[in-house]
C-alpha positions, 0 to 999 in steps of 0.5 A: 601837874596832873589833871584831876576832874572835879567830882561835880558840875558845880565844882568843875565850873567853879574851877574853870572860873577860878583859873580864868578858863571858863571862856575857853570852856564855853568856846570849846563847847560851842565848837564841838556841838557845832561840829556835831550839827547840834548848834548851841551858842553860849556867849561869853556872858553866859553864867555858870548856872545858866550853862548848867541849866541849858546844857541839862535841857539840851541833853534831856531833849536829845535823849527824848527826841534825838537819841542818834544825834546825842550818840553822835555828839558824844562821839565827837566830844569823845566822852568815854563809852565806859563812863556812859555804860556806868550810868543808870537810865531809870530816870531820864532827868537824872540821866540827862544831868549825868550826861551833861556832866560827862560832856562838861568834864570831857570838854574841861579836860580838853581846855585844861590840857591846852592851857597847861601843856 
């Protein structure tokens, strides 16, 4: 069984829910953000659509106002630098959405591997 990252945020969140790992995903996000001193508190009752919106807003704020903190967060989460270099920074809203997906994808990878190995 090999890890295959879902292509979109919605697919990723649906997969996490369908195999009952969504709660673990929320825990992992909370843990890594707190390690980076960017506290978030996603409760187990946070819906996937709310998570998607709140994560996008968080990335947008960090991009706009706290770029060094964003880089630190991405380092702690271990988002591959190559993935970041491939993003188009022309539109900050779109860029924040793409970064939010990369964060979710990396966090999902951690949760998925823990559950399967």
